C-alpha positions in Angstrom: -2.7 9.4 30.0 -4.4 12.0 27.8 -7.9 12.6 26.5 -10.8 14.9 27.0 -13.8 13.3 28.8 -17.3 14.6 29.3 -19.1 13.2 32.4 -22.9 13.4 32.5 -24.8 12.4 35.6 -27.5 13.9 37.8 -25.6 12.7 40.9 -23.3 15.6 41.8 -21.3 13.7 44.4 -20.5 11.0 41.8 -19.5 13.6 39.3 -17.2 15.3 41.7 -15.6 12.1 42.9 -15.2 10.6 39.4 -13.8 13.8 37.9 -11.1 14.1 40.6 -10.2 10.4 40.0 -9.9 10.8 36.3 -8.0 14.1 36.4 -5.5 12.3 38.7 -5.1 9.7 35.9 -4.1 12.5 33.5 -7.5 13.1 31.7 -9.1 16.5 31.1 -12.6 16.3 32.5 -15.8 18.5 32.1 -19.0 17.7 34.0 -22.7 18.2 33.3 -25.7 17.4 35.6 -28.2 16.6 32.8 -28.3 15.3 29.3 -29.4 18.8 28.1 -26.3 20.5 29.7 -24.1 17.6 28.4 -25.3 18.2 24.8 -24.7 21.9 25.2 -21.1 21.4 26.3 -20.6 18.7 23.7 -21.6 21.2 20.9 -19.2 23.9 22.2 -16.1 21.8 22.9 -14.3 18.8 21.5 -14.3 15.6 23.5 -12.7 12.2 23.0 -15.1 10.3 25.3 -18.5 10.7 26.9 -19.5 8.9 30.1 -23.2 9.2 30.8 -25.9 7.9 33.2 -29.1 6.6 31.6 -31.9 8.0 33.8 -31.6 11.8 34.2 -34.9 13.6 33.8 -36.5 14.6 30.5 -33.7 13.6 28.2 -32.2 10.2 28.9 -28.6 9.1 28.5 -29.6 6.9 25.6 -30.9 9.9 23.7 -27.7 11.7 24.6 -25.8 8.7 23.2 -27.8 8.7 20.0 -27.3 12.5 19.4 -23.6 12.4 20.2 -23.0 9.4 17.9 -25.0 11.1 15.1 -22.7 14.2 15.4 -19.5 12.2 15.8 -19.7 8.4 15.0 -16.1 7.9 16.2 -16.4 9.3 19.7 -16.3 6.8 22.6 -19.4 6.6 24.8 -19.6 4.6 28.0 -22.9 4.0 29.7 -23.3 3.8 33.5 -26.6 3.1 35.3 -28.0 1.9 38.6 -31.0 0.4 36.7 -29.4 -2.4 34.8 -31.6 -4.4 32.4 -31.0 -6.5 29.3 -33.1 -4.1 27.3 -31.1 -1.1 28.3 -27.8 -2.8 27.6 -28.9 -4.0 24.2 -30.2 -0.5 23.3 -27.0 1.2 24.4 -24.8 -1.1 22.4 -27.1 -0.8 19.4 -26.8 3.0 19.5 -23.1 2.6 19.5 -22.0 2.6 23.1 -18.5 1.2 23.6 -19.3 -0.4 27.0 -21.8 -0.7 29.7 -21.2 -0.5 33.5 -23.6 -1.1 36.4 -23.6 1.1 39.5 -22.0 0.7 41.9 -18.8 -0.1 40.0 -15.3 -0.6 41.3 -12.9 2.3 40.7 -10.4 -0.1 39.0 -13.1 -1.4 36.7 -13.9 2.0 35.2 -10.3 3.0 35.0 -9.6 -0.2 33.0 -12.6 0.2 30.7 -11.5 3.8 29.9 -7.9 2.8 29.4 -8.8 0.0 27.0 -11.3 2.2 25.1 -8.6 4.8 24.4 -6.1 2.1 23.5 -8.5 0.6 21.0 -9.3 4.0 19.5 -5.6 4.7 19.1 -5.0 1.4 17.4 -8.1 1.9 15.1 -6.9 5.4 14.2 -3.4 4.1 13.4 -4.9 1.3 11.3 -7.0 3.8 9.4 -4.0 6.1 8.9 -1.9 3.1 7.7 -4.7 2.1 5.2 -4.9 5.7 3.9 -1.1 5.8 3.4 -1.1 2.4 1.7 -4.0 3.5 -0.6 -2.1 6.7 -1.4 1.1 4.8 -2.1 -0.6 2.3 -4.4 -2.7 4.8 -6.3 -2.4 4.2 -10.1 -0.9 7.6 -10.4 2.1 6.5 -8.3 2.9 3.6 -10.6 5.4 5.1 -13.0 4.8 4.7 -16.8 3.7 6.8 -19.7 4.3 4.3 -22.4 1.3 2.8 -24.4 1.8 -0.7 -23.0 1.7 0.6 -19.4 -1.3 2.8 -20.1 -3.2 -0.3 -21.3 -2.3 -1.9 -18.0 -3.6 1.0 -16.0 -6.8 1.0 -17.9 -7.4 -2.7 -17.3 -6.5 -2.5 -13.6 -8.8 0.5 -13.1 -11.7 -1.5 -14.6 -11.2 -4.7 -12.5 -10.0 -3.1 -9.2 -13.5 -2.6 -7.7 -14.7 -6.1 -8.7 -14.2 -9.4 -7.0 -13.1 -11.1 -10.2 -10.1 -13.4 -10.1 -7.1 -11.9 -12.0 -4.0 -13.4 -13.5 -1.0 -11.1 -14.0 1.5 -12.3 -16.6 4.9 -10.9 -16.9 8.7 -11.5 -16.7 10.4 -11.5 -13.3 11.0 -7.9 -12.1 8.3 -6.2 -14.0 6.3 -5.3 -10.9 3.5 -7.9 -10.7 3.1 -7.5 -6.9 3.0 -3.7 -7.2 0.0 -4.1 -9.7 -1.7 -6.6 -7.4 -1.4 -4.2 -4.5 -2.8 -1.4 -6.6 -5.8 -3.6 -7.4 -6.3 -4.3 -3.7 -5.9 -0.8 -2.3 -8.2 0.7 -4.9 -10.9 -1.9 -4.3 -13.8 -2.2 -1.9 -11.6 -4.7 0.1 -8.9 -2.0 0.8 -9.6 -2.0 4.5 -9.0 -5.7 4.8 -5.6 -7.6 4.5 -3.5 -7.9 1.4 -1.6 -11.2 1.9 1.1 -12.5 -0.6 3.0 -15.7 -0.9 5.6 -16.9 -3.4 4.3 -20.3 -4.5 7.6 -21.3 -6.1 9.7 -20.7 -2.9 8.2 -23.6 -0.8 7.9 -27.4 -1.2 4.4 -28.8 -1.4 4.0 -29.8 2.3 5.1 -26.4 3.6 3.1 -24.5 0.9 -0.1 -26.4 1.9 0.5 -25.6 5.6 1.1 -21.9 4.8 -2.0 -21.6 2.6 -4.5 -23.7 4.5 -3.0 -23.9 8.0 -2.7 -26.9 10.2 -3.9 -28.3 13.5 -1.7 -29.1 16.4 -0.1 -32.6 16.1 -1.1 -33.1 12.4 2.6 -33.7 11.5 6.0 -33.8 13.1 6.8 -30.3 14.2 3.2 -29.1 14.3 3.5 -28.0 18.0 0.6 -25.6 17.8 -2.5 -24.9 15.6 -1.6 -22.4 12.8 -4.0 -20.3 10.7 -3.5 -20.5 7.0 -3.1 -17.4 4.7 -6.5 -18.0 3.2 -8.0 -17.4 6.7 -5.6 -14.4 7.3 -6.8 -12.8 4.1 -10.5 -13.2 4.7 -12.4 -10.1 3.4 -9.2 -9.0 1.5 -6.9 -10.2 -1.2 -4.6 -13.2 -1.4 -1.8 -12.8 -4.0 -0.5 -16.1 -5.3 2.9 -15.2 -6.9 4.5 -17.6 -9.3 1.5 -19.9 -9.3 2.9 -21.6 -12.4 5.6 -23.3 -10.1 3.0 -25.3 -8.2 2.8 -29.1 -8.5 -0.3 -30.9 -9.9 -1.3 -32.0 -6.4 -1.2 -28.4 -5.1 -3.1 -27.2 -8.2 -5.9 -29.6 -7.3 -6.1 -28.3 -3.8 -6.1 -24.7 -5.0 -8.8 -25.4 -7.5 -11.1 -26.9 -4.8 -10.5 -23.8 -2.6 -11.4 -21.4 -5.4 -14.4 -23.4 -6.6 -15.9 -24.1 -3.2 -14.7 -20.9 -1.4 -13.7 -23.1 1.5 -10.5 -24.7 2.8 -9.5 -27.5 5.2 -6.5 -27.2 7.4 -3.9 -30.0 7.4 -5.1 -32.5 10.0 -8.6 -31.0 10.4 -11.9 -32.7 9.8 -14.1 -29.7 9.0 -14.0 -27.2 6.2 -13.8 -23.4 6.7 -15.6 -20.9 4.5 -13.3 -18.2 3.2 -14.3 -14.9 1.4 -11.1 -14.0 -0.4 -10.3 -12.4 -3.7 -7.5 -14.2 -5.6 -4.9 -12.4 -7.7 -2.3 -14.8 -9.2 0.8 -14.0 -11.1 3.3 -16.0 -13.2 6.3 -15.5 -15.4 5.4 -18.6 -17.4 3.2 -18.9 -20.4 0.4 -20.9 -18.7 -1.4 -21.7 -21.9 1.7 -23.5 -23.1 2.1 -25.2 -19.7 -1.5 -26.5 -20.0 -0.8 -27.9 -23.5 2.3 -29.6 -22.1 0.3 -31.1 -19.3 2.2 -29.2 -16.6 -0.7 -27.0 -15.4 -4.4 -27.9 -14.9 -6.7 -26.5 -17.6 -9.6 -26.1 -15.1 -7.4 -24.1 -12.7 -6.0 -22.0 -15.5 -9.5 -21.0 -16.5 -10.5 -20.4 -12.9 -7.6 -18.0 -12.2 -7.5 -16.2 -15.6 -11.0 -14.8 -15.7 -9.2 -11.5 -16.3 -5.6 -11.5 -17.6 -3.3 -8.6 -17.3 0.0 -8.6 -19.2 2.9 -6.5 -17.8 5.4 -5.5 -20.5 9.1 -6.0 -20.0 11.2 -2.9 -19.6 12.6 -3.5 -23.0 9.0 -3.0 -24.3 8.6 0.2 -22.5 12.0 1.9 -22.8 10.4 5.4 -22.8 9.6 4.9 -19.2 13.2 4.6 -18.2 13.6 8.4 -18.2 10.8 8.6 -15.7 12.0 5.7 -13.5 15.6 7.0 -13.1 14.8 10.2 -11.3 12.3 8.4 -9.1 14.9 5.8 -8.0 17.6 8.6 -7.6 15.3 10.4 -5.2 14.4 7.1 -3.4 18.1 6.2 -2.7 19.5 9.7 -2.2 21.6 9.7 1.0 20.8 12.3 3.7 23.4 15.0 4.0 24.9 14.3 0.6 24.6 16.5 -2.5 21.8 15.3 -4.9 23.3 13.1 -7.6 22.5 13.0 -11.3 23.5 10.9 -14.2 26.1 11.9 -16.8 25.0 11.9 -20.5 27.1 8.9 -21.1 25.5 7.0 -18.2 22.1 7.9 -19.5 23.0 6.7 -23.0 24.2 3.4 -21.6 21.1 2.8 -19.5 18.8 3.7 -22.4 20.6 1.2 -24.7 21.0 -1.6 -22.2 18.4 -4.4 -22.6 17.5 -4.9 -18.8 16.8 -8.6 -18.6 15.9 -8.1 -14.9 13.4 -5.4 -15.8 12.4 -2.6 -13.4 13.9 -4.5 -10.4 17.3 -4.6 -12.1 17.1 -0.9 -13.0 16.3 0.0 -9.4 19.1 -2.1 -8.1 21.5 -0.5 -10.6 20.5 3.0 -9.4 20.9 2.1 -5.7 24.3 0.6 -6.4 25.5 3.6 -8.3 24.2 6.1 -5.7 25.9 4.1 -2.9 29.3 3.4 -4.5 29.7 6.5 -6.7 32.1 9.0 -5.2 31.1 12.1 -7.3 27.9 14.1 -7.6 27.6 13.1 -11.2 27.1 9.3 -11.7 29.4 8.2 -14.6 28.9 5.0 -16.7 31.7 3.4 -14.8 29.8 3.8 -11.5 27.1 1.5 -12.8 27.2 -2.3 -12.1 30.0 -3.9 -14.1 27.7 -6.0 -16.4 26.0 -2.7 -17.5 29.1 -0.6 -17.8 30.8 -3.4 -19.8 27.8 -3.5 -22.1 28.6 0.1 -23.1 31.8 -1.2 -24.8 30.1 -4.2 -26.5 29.4 -4.4 -30.3 25.7 -4.7 -29.4 25.7 -1.3 -27.6 27.6 0.3 -30.5 25.1 -1.0 -33.0 22.2 0.4 -30.9 23.8 3.8 -30.5 24.8 3.9 -34.2 21.2 3.2 -35.3 20.1 6.2 -33.2 23.0 8.4 -34.3 21.2 10.2 -37.2 18.3 11.2 -35.0 20.6 12.3 -32.2 22.6 14.4 -34.7 19.5 16.1 -36.0 18.3 17.0 -32.5 21.7 18.4 -31.6 21.9 20.4 -34.9 18.5 21.9 -34.2 19.5 22.7 -30.6 22.8 24.3 -31.8 21.0 26.5 -34.3 18.3 27.6 -31.9 20.8 28.6 -29.2 22.9 30.5 -31.8 19.9 32.3 -33.1 18.7 33.3 -29.6 22.2 34.5 -28.7 22.1 36.9 -31.7 18.6 38.1 -30.8 19.6 38.9 -27.3 23.0 40.4 -28.2 24.8 37.6 -26.3 22.9 38.1 -23.0 23.2 34.5 -21.7 20.8 35.0 -18.7 18.1 36.2 -21.2 18.9 33.2 -23.5 18.5 30.7 -20.7 15.2 32.4 -19.7 13.8 32.3 -23.2 14.8 28.7 -23.8 13.8 27.6 -20.3 17.3 26.3 -19.5 19.5 26.7 -16.5 22.5 29.1 -17.0 24.8 26.2 -16.1 23.3 24.0 -18.8 23.4 26.8 -21.4 27.1 27.4 -20.7 27.7 23.7 -21.2 25.9 23.7 -24.5 27.7 26.8 -25.8 31.0 25.2 -25.0 30.0 21.9 -26.5 28.8 23.3 -29.8 31.7 25.8 -30.0 29.4 28.8 -30.2 
């Protein structure tokens, strides 16, 4: 056990006895015989818990509780008193006391109350720390993209994050729809509550209904216990309905009712349950076209698409590839191994490849190359075969040829700049590298390449 406890009571015998007991349990204990002395100690030292009597002279334990909680709202305060009354109990809990014990109490009772209080505080602190880390992880600044299409996404998400508006995220598979949904949640007023996600296309109707709305024991074969649905699990937070376009008309009707009425009914239940949940849905289908074809309910479409966010494909934001590659390299770098980098040929291949699987395919390609590549420099041949084969295809040659004139111009400018700076510095390569903000190794490579 660990924790610093301040004991406040005008019964000296009780103080001495309780302090010995708690120190034997591993706690660090300080004692005060009045609320005034307790406050004096509290202001000088740091404590994790205060245990105080109620009636102690001029300043009561309830006033001590109030002042302590004003100074530090997160500190644990336990009230003990020989004069138990409903009024005192209510006041102490209203002022923020964790628990209330009546004298005389059993030793095991106070030990258990203290142990549970510290355990709950630890869990609460860990939960707050986790929420902070999640919010940091899903800050908009941590979602990589400098292209105009992605900047539009960031602007839209920033506007809707702190609202309760239902949002539909459109985009091809692998574009990062769930990442955007999490960013909305962890930058919203619901960030402290659950973010719950489900792939609507991965389950048949009966299982999807049970997952979303829950079921009662015995409602169908295999329902051996009552199960809470994801709508209930997500209460106060966000429910992310991925691939909502894959749902059947029957399931669409049930979802529409849940969204309209803000209540659900578990499978086999007879009563409805009110649920306060923000809905963020996502699809890789064109739902407007699906509505026209009769495959998706018009009323549900309008209900989930109050705000629509379109995520561009990687092909539409190719300038972001140069930012994503070093991010994934760092993510999959293996401990104890030299940092890897891509060869120019590998970079050319990845910039010209069309990435039908979008960011997910790019990340998987980097992970594969880092894992299987045997050299520090990742060559084009280290990339997954479908990508390295693309480098030899007519399509790739056409893409690279269309960019050749620009590439030649850039290289010619670079060659002339290095040559001019070499003359200005009388061939001092270290000074050239410094002036051009290049590494010496890269400069040597360029000099050799351009035949300077």
